[in-house]
C-alpha positions in Angstrom: 201.2 94.8 22.2 201.2 98.2 20.6 199.2 99.2 17.6 201.7 101.7 16.2 201.5 105.5 15.7 198.4 107.5 14.6 198.8 108.5 11.0 196.7 111.2 9.3 197.0 112.5 5.7 196.5 116.0 4.2 196.8 116.8 0.5 196.6 120.4 -0.4 197.2 122.7 -3.3 199.6 125.6 -2.9 199.4 128.8 -4.9 201.8 131.8 -4.8 198.9 134.0 -5.9 196.9 133.2 -2.8 199.7 134.6 -0.7 199.5 137.8 -2.7 195.8 138.1 -2.1 196.3 139.6 1.3 192.7 141.0 1.4 191.3 137.5 0.8 189.1 138.5 -2.1 189.6 135.2 -4.0 189.4 131.5 -3.2 186.9 132.0 -0.3 185.6 128.4 -0.5 189.1 127.0 -0.5 190.1 129.3 2.4 187.1 128.1 4.4 187.9 124.5 3.7 191.6 125.0 4.6 190.6 126.7 7.9 188.5 123.6 8.7 191.4 121.3 8.0 193.7 123.6 10.0 191.5 123.2 13.1 191.6 119.4 12.6 195.4 119.5 12.4 195.6 121.5 15.7 193.3 118.9 17.4 195.5 116.1 16.1 198.6 117.9 17.4 201.2 116.0 15.4 204.5 115.0 16.9 206.1 114.4 13.5 205.4 115.6 9.9 206.3 113.6 6.8 206.0 116.1 3.9 206.0 115.2 0.2 206.6 118.3 -1.8 207.9 119.5 -5.1 210.8 121.7 -6.1 210.1 124.4 -8.7 213.6 124.3 -10.3 215.1 126.2 -7.4 217.1 123.7 -5.2 217.4 120.8 -7.6 218.9 122.6 -10.6 221.2 120.7 -12.9 220.3 117.3 -11.4 216.9 116.2 -10.1 216.6 112.7 -8.6 213.1 111.3 -8.5 213.1 111.3 -4.7 215.3 113.3 -2.3 215.7 113.5 1.4 217.6 116.4 3.0 219.4 116.4 6.3 218.9 120.1 6.8 216.7 122.7 5.1 215.9 126.4 5.1 212.9 128.2 3.7 213.6 129.8 0.3 211.5 132.9 1.2 209.6 133.2 -2.1 206.1 134.6 -2.2 206.3 135.7 1.4 207.2 132.4 2.9 209.7 132.4 5.8 213.4 131.9 5.4 213.8 130.1 8.8 215.3 126.6 9.2 213.1 123.5 9.3 213.3 121.2 12.4 214.5 118.0 10.8 215.2 115.0 13.1 218.4 113.8 11.6 218.4 110.4 13.2 215.0 109.6 11.9 215.7 111.0 8.5 218.8 108.9 8.2 217.0 105.8 9.4 214.3 106.4 6.8 216.9 106.7 4.1 218.5 103.4 5.2 215.0 101.8 5.2 214.1 103.0 1.7 217.4 101.6 0.3 216.9 98.3 2.1 213.4 98.0 0.7 214.5 98.7 -2.9 213.6 102.4 -3.2 216.3 104.5 -4.7 216.7 107.8 -2.7 219.1 110.7 -2.9 220.1 112.4 0.3 221.2 116.1 0.3 223.2 117.7 3.1 221.1 120.9 2.7 218.3 122.2 0.5 216.5 125.5 0.3 212.9 124.5 0.0 210.5 126.9 -1.7 206.7 127.6 -1.4 206.0 123.9 -2.3 207.0 123.2 1.3 206.8 126.6 3.0 203.4 127.8 2.1 201.3 125.0 3.5 203.6 124.5 6.5 203.4 128.2 7.5 199.6 128.4 6.9 199.1 125.4 9.2 201.7 126.2 11.9 202.8 129.8 11.6 206.4 128.6 11.5 208.5 126.1 9.5 210.0 124.7 12.7 206.9 124.3 14.9 206.9 120.5 14.4 209.7 118.1 13.5 209.6 117.3 9.8 211.0 114.9 7.4 210.8 116.6 4.0 210.7 114.3 0.9 211.2 116.1 -2.4 209.4 114.5 -5.2 210.7 115.6 -8.6 207.7 116.8 -10.6 209.5 119.0 -13.1 212.7 117.6 -14.6 212.1 114.6 -16.8 212.3 111.7 -16.6 209.7 111.6 -13.8 209.0 108.7 -11.6 205.9 106.7 -12.6 202.9 106.7 -10.3 203.6 103.0 -9.8 207.1 103.8 -8.4 205.7 106.7 -6.4 203.2 104.4 -4.8 206.1 102.1 -3.9 207.8 105.0 -2.1 204.6 105.7 -0.2 204.2 102.1 0.9 207.8 102.0 2.0 207.5 105.2 4.1 204.3 103.7 5.7 206.3 100.6 6.7 208.9 102.8 8.3 206.4 104.9 10.2 204.7 101.7 11.6 207.8 101.0 13.6 207.4 104.2 15.6 205.9 104.2 19.1 202.2 104.2 19.9 202.5 107.7 21.3 203.6 109.3 18.0 201.1 111.3 15.9 202.3 111.5 12.3 200.8 114.0 9.9 201.6 113.1 6.3 201.3 116.2 4.1 201.4 116.4 0.3 201.5 119.8 -1.4 201.1 120.4 -5.1 198.6 121.3 -7.7 196.1 119.2 -9.4 195.5 120.5 -13.0 197.5 123.6 -13.8 200.2 124.7 -16.2 202.2 127.6 -14.5 204.1 129.8 -16.9 207.2 129.4 -14.6 207.5 125.8 -15.8 208.0 126.6 -19.5 211.3 125.6 -21.2 214.1 127.9 -20.1 212.3 129.1 -17.0 215.0 127.6 -14.7 217.5 130.2 -16.1 215.3 133.1 -14.9 216.2 135.1 -11.8 213.7 135.1 -9.0 212.2 138.5 -9.9 211.9 137.5 -13.5 210.2 134.2 -12.5 207.7 135.9 -10.2 206.9 138.5 -12.9 206.3 135.7 -15.4 203.7 134.2 -13.1 202.0 137.4 -12.2 201.8 138.6 -15.8 200.2 135.4 -17.1 197.4 134.7 -14.6 194.8 134.5 -17.4 196.8 131.7 -19.1 197.2 129.9 -15.9 193.4 130.0 -15.2 192.7 128.6 -18.7 195.0 125.7 -18.1 192.9 124.3 -15.2 190.9 121.2 -16.1 188.0 120.8 -13.7 186.8 117.6 -15.3 190.2 116.0 -14.8 190.4 117.2 -11.2 187.0 115.8 -10.5 188.0 112.4 -11.8 191.3 112.4 -9.9 189.6 113.4 -6.6 186.9 110.9 -7.0 189.5 108.2 -7.5 191.3 109.2 -4.4 188.0 108.8 -2.4 187.0 105.5 -4.0 187.4 102.1 -2.5 189.7 101.3 -5.5 191.9 104.3 -4.8 195.1 102.2 -5.1 194.5 101.9 -8.9 196.0 105.4 -9.0 199.3 103.6 -9.2 198.3 102.4 -12.6 197.7 105.9 -14.1 200.4 106.5 -16.8 201.7 109.6 -18.5 198.8 109.7 -20.9 196.4 109.8 -18.0 198.2 112.7 -16.4 198.7 114.7 -19.6 195.3 116.5 -19.5 196.3 118.0 -16.1 199.0 120.1 -17.7 202.7 120.5 -16.7 201.8 121.4 -13.1 199.5 118.4 -12.8 202.6 116.2 -12.5 202.7 117.4 -8.9 199.9 114.9 -8.0 202.8 112.6 -7.5 203.1 114.1 -4.0 199.5 113.3 -3.4 199.8 109.7 -4.5 202.9 109.2 -2.3 201.0 110.6 0.7 197.9 108.5 0.0 199.9 105.3 -0.2 201.7 106.3 3.0 198.3 106.7 4.7 196.9 103.6 3.0 193.3 104.7 2.9 190.8 106.6 0.7 190.9 110.4 1.0 187.8 112.5 0.9 187.7 115.9 -0.7 187.2 118.7 1.9 186.9 121.5 -0.6 187.6 122.1 -4.3 187.4 125.5 -6.0 
């Protein structure tokens, strides 16, 4: 009797400014840690990626469901990320959508989305292409209120886990979550979604000092410690008040919680800077 597929989990911050630091003068500890993880991913050699990522008011404008699958997707191309198509296995994506509905998780399904650096940066940094490995992208709304509770986000992760466990023993599934921990990017202020792409990028670049001040290392330490603890599943009980000190961008930890409940295990910190 089979034991099911191998499942590994990677949660990583993304940062447009790291892409602009082409000479690698900043974030050296993070870069070294990411390189270590990247080598581990190459050894794991995934056959499928399930990617929980956010949308920064680019694709989901006007309406933003809590959780969205997309049948096809193209890279948005912001901050130097590629504009190529993702390799989405349509049959598996549709089967996952059916499974989620059957298990009581409300999910939207788009025909096509243009996914920005919340998906493209980590994917490209790991694989040098958006289409190198078949991927099921799951967009977790982290911007447009009302947002899903962490309790509901955990339910999503558990349901995805149950779906993956049906796959064959030969499958190697890498579950990726990309998002910030504590931060308050100026691009998420009220009215930012009406800005053009050049205006949005200028807003970020011109307000780096404010963005740095919005980081809360004490909150980050507590969150990362909880992810690694034997009682990690209590993250599902964190409410809006518990997330508030992480700033507007800290709502992206929903992607991390979804991924951890998919992996169903504590997650140790590789690097924090």
